[in-house]
PDB file with SEQRES, HELIX, SHEET and CRYST1 records, atoms N, CA, C and O in Angstrom:
SEQRES   1 A   58  MET ASP SER LEU GLU GLY ILE ALA ARG GLU ILE GLU ALA          
SEQRES   2 A   58  LEU ASP ARG TYR ALA SER THR LEU ARG ARG GLN ILE ASP          
SEQRES   3 A   58  SER ALA GLN ARG GLU LEU ALA ARG VAL THR ARG ARG LYS          
SEQRES   4 A   58  GLN GLN LEU LEU ALA GLU LEU SER ARG MET LYS LYS MET          
SEQRES   5 A   58  ARG GLY ALA MET ALA VAL                                      
HELIX    1 AA1 ASP A    2  ALA A   57  1                                  56    
CRYST1    1.000    1.000    1.000  90.00  90.00  90.00 P 1           1          
ATOM      1  N   MET A   1      28.937 -31.740   7.368  1.00  0.00           N  
ATOM      2  CA  MET A   1      28.449 -30.615   8.148  1.00  0.00           C  
ATOM      3  C   MET A   1      28.472 -29.321   7.346  1.00  0.00           C  
ATOM      4  O   MET A   1      27.663 -28.422   7.579  1.00  0.00           O  
ATOM      5  N   ASP A   2      29.403 -29.230   6.400  1.00  0.00           N  
ATOM      6  CA  ASP A   2      29.563 -27.991   5.645  1.00  0.00           C  
ATOM      7  C   ASP A   2      28.294 -27.629   4.887  1.00  0.00           C  
ATOM      8  O   ASP A   2      27.854 -26.480   4.925  1.00  0.00           O  
ATOM      9  N   SER A   3      27.701 -28.602   4.198  1.00  0.00           N  
ATOM     10  CA  SER A   3      26.495 -28.303   3.424  1.00  0.00           C  
ATOM     11  C   SER A   3      25.304 -28.023   4.351  1.00  0.00           C  
ATOM     12  O   SER A   3      24.411 -27.256   3.990  1.00  0.00           O  
ATOM     13  N   LEU A   4      25.283 -28.631   5.528  1.00  0.00           N  
ATOM     14  CA  LEU A   4      24.214 -28.359   6.486  1.00  0.00           C  
ATOM     15  C   LEU A   4      24.292 -26.917   6.968  1.00  0.00           C  
ATOM     16  O   LEU A   4      23.266 -26.248   7.094  1.00  0.00           O  
ATOM     17  N   GLU A   5      25.491 -26.439   7.236  1.00  0.00           N  
ATOM     18  CA  GLU A   5      25.659 -25.052   7.671  1.00  0.00           C  
ATOM     19  C   GLU A   5      25.264 -24.089   6.557  1.00  0.00           C  
ATOM     20  O   GLU A   5      24.667 -23.043   6.813  1.00  0.00           O  
ATOM     21  N   GLY A   6      25.599 -24.444   5.330  1.00  0.00           N  
ATOM     22  CA  GLY A   6      25.231 -23.607   4.182  1.00  0.00           C  
ATOM     23  C   GLY A   6      23.720 -23.520   4.024  1.00  0.00           C  
ATOM     24  O   GLY A   6      23.166 -22.454   3.757  1.00  0.00           O  
ATOM     25  N   ILE A   7      23.072 -24.654   4.194  1.00  0.00           N  
ATOM     26  CA  ILE A   7      21.613 -24.679   4.098  1.00  0.00           C  
ATOM     27  C   ILE A   7      21.002 -23.856   5.225  1.00  0.00           C  
ATOM     28  O   ILE A   7      20.056 -23.100   5.004  1.00  0.00           O  
ATOM     29  N   ALA A   8      21.545 -24.002   6.439  1.00  0.00           N  
ATOM     30  CA  ALA A   8      21.028 -23.246   7.587  1.00  0.00           C  
ATOM     31  C   ALA A   8      21.199 -21.751   7.350  1.00  0.00           C  
ATOM     32  O   ALA A   8      20.293 -20.972   7.644  1.00  0.00           O  
ATOM     33  N   ARG A   9      22.355 -21.338   6.819  1.00  0.00           N  
ATOM     34  CA  ARG A   9      22.583 -19.915   6.529  1.00  0.00           C  
ATOM     35  C   ARG A   9      21.619 -19.411   5.465  1.00  0.00           C  
ATOM     36  O   ARG A   9      21.107 -18.296   5.564  1.00  0.00           O  
ATOM     37  N   GLU A  10      21.373 -20.224   4.456  1.00  0.00           N  
ATOM     38  CA  GLU A  10      20.439 -19.818   3.403  1.00  0.00           C  
ATOM     39  C   GLU A  10      19.027 -19.672   3.960  1.00  0.00           C  
ATOM     40  O   GLU A  10      18.308 -18.740   3.598  1.00  0.00           O  
ATOM     41  N   ILE A  11      18.635 -20.574   4.824  1.00  0.00           N  
ATOM     42  CA  ILE A  11      17.307 -20.489   5.451  1.00  0.00           C  
ATOM     43  C   ILE A  11      17.192 -19.204   6.260  1.00  0.00           C  
ATOM     44  O   ILE A  11      16.173 -18.516   6.186  1.00  0.00           O  
ATOM     45  N   GLU A  12      18.223 -18.872   7.027  1.00  0.00           N  
ATOM     46  CA  GLU A  12      18.215 -17.644   7.820  1.00  0.00           C  
ATOM     47  C   GLU A  12      18.128 -16.416   6.915  1.00  0.00           C  
ATOM     48  O   GLU A  12      17.399 -15.468   7.208  1.00  0.00           O  
ATOM     49  N   ALA A  13      18.881 -16.445   5.811  1.00  0.00           N  
ATOM     50  CA  ALA A  13      18.848 -15.317   4.879  1.00  0.00           C  
ATOM     51  C   ALA A  13      17.459 -15.175   4.256  1.00  0.00           C  
ATOM     52  O   ALA A  13      16.956 -14.062   4.100  1.00  0.00           O  
ATOM     53  N   LEU A  14      16.849 -16.291   3.906  1.00  0.00           N  
ATOM     54  CA  LEU A  14      15.507 -16.250   3.332  1.00  0.00           C  
ATOM     55  C   LEU A  14      14.486 -15.755   4.352  1.00  0.00           C  
ATOM     56  O   LEU A  14      13.555 -15.032   3.997  1.00  0.00           O  
ATOM     57  N   ASP A  15      14.655 -16.137   5.610  1.00  0.00           N  
ATOM     58  CA  ASP A  15      13.773 -15.637   6.669  1.00  0.00           C  
ATOM     59  C   ASP A  15      13.885 -14.123   6.797  1.00  0.00           C  
ATOM     60  O   ASP A  15      12.873 -13.432   6.922  1.00  0.00           O  
ATOM     61  N   ARG A  16      15.119 -13.602   6.767  1.00  0.00           N  
ATOM     62  CA  ARG A  16      15.315 -12.151   6.856  1.00  0.00           C  
ATOM     63  C   ARG A  16      14.693 -11.459   5.656  1.00  0.00           C  
ATOM     64  O   ARG A  16      14.045 -10.422   5.798  1.00  0.00           O  
ATOM     65  N   TYR A  17      14.888 -12.029   4.475  1.00  0.00           N  
ATOM     66  CA  TYR A  17      14.324 -11.447   3.253  1.00  0.00           C  
ATOM     67  C   TYR A  17      12.797 -11.450   3.314  1.00  0.00           C  
ATOM     68  O   TYR A  17      12.160 -10.464   2.943  1.00  0.00           O  
ATOM     69  N   ALA A  18      12.214 -12.542   3.775  1.00  0.00           N  
ATOM     70  CA  ALA A  18      10.762 -12.639   3.891  1.00  0.00           C  
ATOM     71  C   ALA A  18      10.238 -11.597   4.877  1.00  0.00           C  
ATOM     72  O   ALA A  18       9.185 -10.999   4.655  1.00  0.00           O  
ATOM     73  N   SER A  19      10.973 -11.384   5.960  1.00  0.00           N  
ATOM     74  CA  SER A  19      10.576 -10.384   6.943  1.00  0.00           C  
ATOM     75  C   SER A  19      10.611  -8.986   6.322  1.00  0.00           C  
ATOM     76  O   SER A  19       9.704  -8.183   6.535  1.00  0.00           O  
ATOM     77  N   THR A  20      11.652  -8.707   5.561  1.00  0.00           N  
ATOM     78  CA  THR A  20      11.759  -7.418   4.861  1.00  0.00           C  
ATOM     79  C   THR A  20      10.599  -7.237   3.896  1.00  0.00           C  
ATOM     80  O   THR A  20      10.003  -6.162   3.837  1.00  0.00           O  
ATOM     81  N   LEU A  21      10.278  -8.265   3.150  1.00  0.00           N  
ATOM     82  CA  LEU A  21       9.166  -8.190   2.201  1.00  0.00           C  
ATOM     83  C   LEU A  21       7.842  -7.955   2.912  1.00  0.00           C  
ATOM     84  O   LEU A  21       7.005  -7.189   2.434  1.00  0.00           O  
ATOM     85  N   ARG A  22       7.650  -8.616   4.057  1.00  0.00           N  
ATOM     86  CA  ARG A  22       6.413  -8.410   4.821  1.00  0.00           C  
ATOM     87  C   ARG A  22       6.290  -6.956   5.267  1.00  0.00           C  
ATOM     88  O   ARG A  22       5.209  -6.371   5.195  1.00  0.00           O  
ATOM     89  N   ARG A  23       7.403  -6.371   5.731  1.00  0.00           N  
ATOM     90  CA  ARG A  23       7.372  -4.959   6.146  1.00  0.00           C  
ATOM     91  C   ARG A  23       7.049  -4.063   4.951  1.00  0.00           C  
ATOM     92  O   ARG A  23       6.266  -3.121   5.073  1.00  0.00           O  
ATOM     93  N   GLN A  24       7.647  -4.352   3.805  1.00  0.00           N  
ATOM     94  CA  GLN A  24       7.377  -3.548   2.613  1.00  0.00           C  
ATOM     95  C   GLN A  24       5.920  -3.669   2.178  1.00  0.00           C  
ATOM     96  O   GLN A  24       5.306  -2.680   1.779  1.00  0.00           O  
ATOM     97  N   ILE A  25       5.372  -4.867   2.253  1.00  0.00           N  
ATOM     98  CA  ILE A  25       3.974  -5.085   1.888  1.00  0.00           C  
ATOM     99  C   ILE A  25       3.057  -4.331   2.843  1.00  0.00           C  
ATOM    100  O   ILE A  25       2.097  -3.695   2.408  1.00  0.00           O  
ATOM    101  N   ASP A  26       3.345  -4.398   4.138  1.00  0.00           N  
ATOM    102  CA  ASP A  26       2.533  -3.670   5.123  1.00  0.00           C  
ATOM    103  C   ASP A  26       2.561  -2.175   4.838  1.00  0.00           C  
ATOM    104  O   ASP A  26       1.529  -1.506   4.879  1.00  0.00           O  
ATOM    105  N   SER A  27       3.734  -1.668   4.553  1.00  0.00           N  
ATOM    106  CA  SER A  27       3.879  -0.245   4.253  1.00  0.00           C  
ATOM    107  C   SER A  27       3.114   0.119   2.978  1.00  0.00           C  
ATOM    108  O   SER A  27       2.436   1.145   2.931  1.00  0.00           O  
ATOM    109  N   ALA A  28       3.222  -0.707   1.968  1.00  0.00           N  
ATOM    110  CA  ALA A  28       2.517  -0.448   0.707  1.00  0.00           C  
ATOM    111  C   ALA A  28       1.001  -0.492   0.908  1.00  0.00           C  
ATOM    112  O   ALA A  28       0.275   0.293   0.297  1.00  0.00           O  
ATOM    113  N   GLN A  29       0.521  -1.393   1.752  1.00  0.00           N  
ATOM    114  CA  GLN A  29      -0.918  -1.475   2.011  1.00  0.00           C  
ATOM    115  C   GLN A  29      -1.418  -0.225   2.726  1.00  0.00           C  
ATOM    116  O   GLN A  29      -2.506   0.274   2.436  1.00  0.00           O  
ATOM    117  N   ARG A  30      -0.607   0.281   3.673  1.00  0.00           N  
ATOM    118  CA  ARG A  30      -0.993   1.525   4.360  1.00  0.00           C  
ATOM    119  C   ARG A  30      -1.016   2.692   3.379  1.00  0.00           C  
ATOM    120  O   ARG A  30      -1.924   3.522   3.424  1.00  0.00           O  
ATOM    121  N   GLU A  31      -0.033   2.760   2.500  1.00  0.00           N  
ATOM    122  CA  GLU A  31       0.008   3.842   1.511  1.00  0.00           C  
ATOM    123  C   GLU A  31      -1.165   3.733   0.544  1.00  0.00           C  
ATOM    124  O   GLU A  31      -1.760   4.746   0.176  1.00  0.00           O  
ATOM    125  N   LEU A  32      -1.499   2.519   0.132  1.00  0.00           N  
ATOM    126  CA  LEU A  32      -2.648   2.323  -0.749  1.00  0.00           C  
ATOM    127  C   LEU A  32      -3.934   2.786  -0.068  1.00  0.00           C  
ATOM    128  O   LEU A  32      -4.773   3.424  -0.703  1.00  0.00           O  
ATOM    129  N   ALA A  33      -4.094   2.476   1.199  1.00  0.00           N  
ATOM    130  CA  ALA A  33      -5.289   2.910   1.937  1.00  0.00           C  
ATOM    131  C   ALA A  33      -5.335   4.437   1.999  1.00  0.00           C  
ATOM    132  O   ALA A  33      -6.400   5.031   1.832  1.00  0.00           O  
ATOM    133  N   ARG A  34      -4.187   5.074   2.239  1.00  0.00           N  
ATOM    134  CA  ARG A  34      -4.139   6.532   2.312  1.00  0.00           C  
ATOM    135  C   ARG A  34      -4.517   7.155   0.969  1.00  0.00           C  
ATOM    136  O   ARG A  34      -5.306   8.098   0.915  1.00  0.00           O  
ATOM    137  N   VAL A  35      -3.954   6.626  -0.104  1.00  0.00           N  
ATOM    138  CA  VAL A  35      -4.239   7.148  -1.440  1.00  0.00           C  
ATOM    139  C   VAL A  35      -5.704   6.935  -1.802  1.00  0.00           C  
ATOM    140  O   VAL A  35      -6.330   7.807  -2.404  1.00  0.00           O  
ATOM    141  N   THR A  36      -6.246   5.789  -1.440  1.00  0.00           N  
ATOM    142  CA  THR A  36      -7.649   5.495  -1.728  1.00  0.00           C  
ATOM    143  C   THR A  36      -8.575   6.460  -0.985  1.00  0.00           C  
ATOM    144  O   THR A  36      -9.555   6.947  -1.549  1.00  0.00           O  
ATOM    145  N   ARG A  37      -8.257   6.733   0.283  1.00  0.00           N  
ATOM    146  CA  ARG A  37      -9.063   7.700   1.044  1.00  0.00           C  
ATOM    147  C   ARG A  37      -8.999   9.086   0.396  1.00  0.00           C  
ATOM    148  O   ARG A  37     -10.024   9.754   0.256  1.00  0.00           O  
ATOM    149  N   ARG A  38      -7.823   9.508   0.010  1.00  0.00           N  
ATOM    150  CA  ARG A  38      -7.667  10.828  -0.627  1.00  0.00           C  
ATOM    151  C   ARG A  38      -8.437  10.892  -1.937  1.00  0.00           C  
ATOM    152  O   ARG A  38      -9.075  11.900  -2.241  1.00  0.00           O  
ATOM    153  N   LYS A  39      -8.377   9.821  -2.707  1.00  0.00           N  
ATOM    154  CA  LYS A  39      -9.119   9.785  -3.973  1.00  0.00           C  
ATOM    155  C   LYS A  39     -10.614   9.926  -3.711  1.00  0.00           C  
ATOM    156  O   LYS A  39     -11.297  10.668  -4.417  1.00  0.00           O  
ATOM    157  N   GLN A  40     -11.128   9.227  -2.711  1.00  0.00           N  
ATOM    158  CA  GLN A  40     -12.547   9.312  -2.382  1.00  0.00           C  
ATOM    159  C   GLN A  40     -12.926  10.726  -1.954  1.00  0.00           C  
ATOM    160  O   GLN A  40     -13.993  11.222  -2.316  1.00  0.00           O  
ATOM    161  N   GLN A  41     -12.048  11.379  -1.178  1.00  0.00           N  
ATOM    162  CA  GLN A  41     -12.301  12.758  -0.775  1.00  0.00           C  
ATOM    163  C   GLN A  41     -12.403  13.673  -1.997  1.00  0.00           C  
ATOM    164  O   GLN A  41     -13.306  14.504  -2.097  1.00  0.00           O  
ATOM    165  N   LEU A  42     -11.460  13.501  -2.921  1.00  0.00           N  
ATOM    166  CA  LEU A  42     -11.455  14.341  -4.117  1.00  0.00           C  
ATOM    167  C   LEU A  42     -12.667  14.077  -5.002  1.00  0.00           C  
ATOM    168  O   LEU A  42     -13.230  15.010  -5.575  1.00  0.00           O  
ATOM    169  N   LEU A  43     -13.070  12.820  -5.117  1.00  0.00           N  
ATOM    170  CA  LEU A  43     -14.257  12.492  -5.908  1.00  0.00           C  
ATOM    171  C   LEU A  43     -15.508  13.122  -5.289  1.00  0.00           C  
ATOM    172  O   LEU A  43     -16.369  13.634  -6.005  1.00  0.00           O  
ATOM    173  N   ALA A  44     -15.602  13.082  -3.966  1.00  0.00           N  
ATOM    174  CA  ALA A  44     -16.753  13.687  -3.291  1.00  0.00           C  
ATOM    175  C   ALA A  44     -16.748  15.196  -3.506  1.00  0.00           C  
ATOM    176  O   ALA A  44     -17.795  15.798  -3.746  1.00  0.00           O  
ATOM    177  N   GLU A  45     -15.569  15.805  -3.418  1.00  0.00           N  
ATOM    178  CA  GLU A  45     -15.456  17.248  -3.638  1.00  0.00           C  
ATOM    179  C   GLU A  45     -15.835  17.608  -5.076  1.00  0.00           C  
ATOM    180  O   GLU A  45     -16.544  18.588  -5.307  1.00  0.00           O  
ATOM    181  N   LEU A  46     -15.369  16.828  -6.023  1.00  0.00           N  
ATOM    182  CA  LEU A  46     -15.699  17.064  -7.429  1.00  0.00           C  
ATOM    183  C   LEU A  46     -17.199  16.947  -7.656  1.00  0.00           C  
ATOM    184  O   LEU A  46     -17.782  17.755  -8.378  1.00  0.00           O  
ATOM    185  N   SER A  47     -17.824  15.953  -7.049  1.00  0.00           N  
ATOM    186  CA  SER A  47     -19.264  15.761  -7.182  1.00  0.00           C  
ATOM    187  C   SER A  47     -20.025  16.961  -6.623  1.00  0.00           C  
ATOM    188  O   SER A  47     -20.973  17.444  -7.242  1.00  0.00           O  
ATOM    189  N   ARG A  48     -19.606  17.440  -5.446  1.00  0.00           N  
ATOM    190  CA  ARG A  48     -20.256  18.613  -4.856  1.00  0.00           C  
ATOM    191  C   ARG A  48     -20.111  19.837  -5.764  1.00  0.00           C  
ATOM    192  O   ARG A  48     -21.059  20.603  -5.942  1.00  0.00           O  
ATOM    193  N   MET A  49     -18.923  20.012  -6.333  1.00  0.00           N  
ATOM    194  CA  MET A  49     -18.684  21.168  -7.202  1.00  0.00           C  
ATOM    195  C   MET A  49     -19.550  21.100  -8.464  1.00  0.00           C  
ATOM    196  O   MET A  49     -20.084  22.112  -8.918  1.00  0.00           O  
ATOM    197  N   LYS A  50     -19.679  19.898  -9.021  1.00  0.00           N  
ATOM    198  CA  LYS A  50     -20.514  19.731 -10.214  1.00  0.00           C  
ATOM    199  C   LYS A  50     -21.981  20.030  -9.894  1.00  0.00           C  
ATOM    200  O   LYS A  50     -22.684  20.650 -10.692  1.00  0.00           O  
ATOM    201  N   LYS A  51     -22.436  19.584  -8.716  1.00  0.00           N  
ATOM    202  CA  LYS A  51     -23.821  19.858  -8.320  1.00  0.00           C  
ATOM    203  C   LYS A  51     -24.043  21.353  -8.138  1.00  0.00           C  
ATOM    204  O   LYS A  51     -25.074  21.891  -8.543  1.00  0.00           O  
ATOM    205  N   MET A  52     -23.060  22.022  -7.521  1.00  0.00           N  
ATOM    206  CA  MET A  52     -23.176  23.474  -7.315  1.00  0.00           C  
ATOM    207  C   MET A  52     -23.202  24.198  -8.663  1.00  0.00           C  
ATOM    208  O   MET A  52     -23.987  25.127  -8.851  1.00  0.00           O  
ATOM    209  N   ARG A  53     -22.367  23.784  -9.579  1.00  0.00           N  
ATOM    210  CA  ARG A  53     -22.333  24.405 -10.907  1.00  0.00           C  
ATOM    211  C   ARG A  53     -23.663  24.189 -11.630  1.00  0.00           C  
ATOM    212  O   ARG A  53     -24.181  25.092 -12.286  1.00  0.00           O  
ATOM    213  N   GLY A  54     -24.208  22.972 -11.497  1.00  0.00           N  
ATOM    214  CA  GLY A  54     -25.502  22.685 -12.124  1.00  0.00           C  
ATOM    215  C   GLY A  54     -26.615  23.502 -11.517  1.00  0.00           C  
ATOM    216  O   GLY A  54     -27.505  23.955 -12.236  1.00  0.00           O  
ATOM    217  N   ALA A  55     -26.591  23.702 -10.221  1.00  0.00           N  
ATOM    218  CA  ALA A  55     -27.623  24.495  -9.551  1.00  0.00           C  
ATOM    219  C   ALA A  55     -27.525  25.964  -9.951  1.00  0.00           C  
ATOM    220  O   ALA A  55     -28.545  26.643 -10.069  1.00  0.00           O  
ATOM    221  N   MET A  56     -26.315  26.456 -10.158  1.00  0.00           N  
ATOM    222  CA  MET A  56     -26.123  27.848 -10.547  1.00  0.00           C  
ATOM    223  C   MET A  56     -26.592  28.099 -11.977  1.00  0.00           C  
ATOM    224  O   MET A  56     -27.055  29.192 -12.304  1.00  0.00           O  
ATOM    225  N   ALA A  57     -26.468  27.084 -12.820  1.00  0.00           N  
ATOM    226  CA  ALA A  57     -26.848  27.251 -14.225  1.00  0.00           C  
ATOM    227  C   ALA A  57     -28.367  27.309 -14.402  1.00  0.00           C  
ATOM    228  O   ALA A  57     -28.858  27.844 -15.396  1.00  0.00           O  
ATOM    229  N   VAL A  58     -29.098  26.764 -13.449  1.00  0.00           N  
ATOM    230  CA  VAL A  58     -30.566  26.714 -13.556  1.00  0.00           C  
ATOM    231  C   VAL A  58     -31.215  28.004 -13.236  1.00  0.00           C  
ATOM    232  O   VAL A  58     -32.441  28.108 -13.284  1.00  0.00           O  
TER     233      VAL A  58                                                      
END                                                                             
């Protein structure tokens, strides 16, 4: 019975660890989406500024 209890405890610990990893992955995916949106905003702003500068030079 001793080794069965040890295996059961290890399985429970691995389940908790997997749950923690899933939460971390979810959080990282949300942060990646936020950063990607911000990057797109900045790229659009940069493009507009370059167009304005080009129009002023003409």
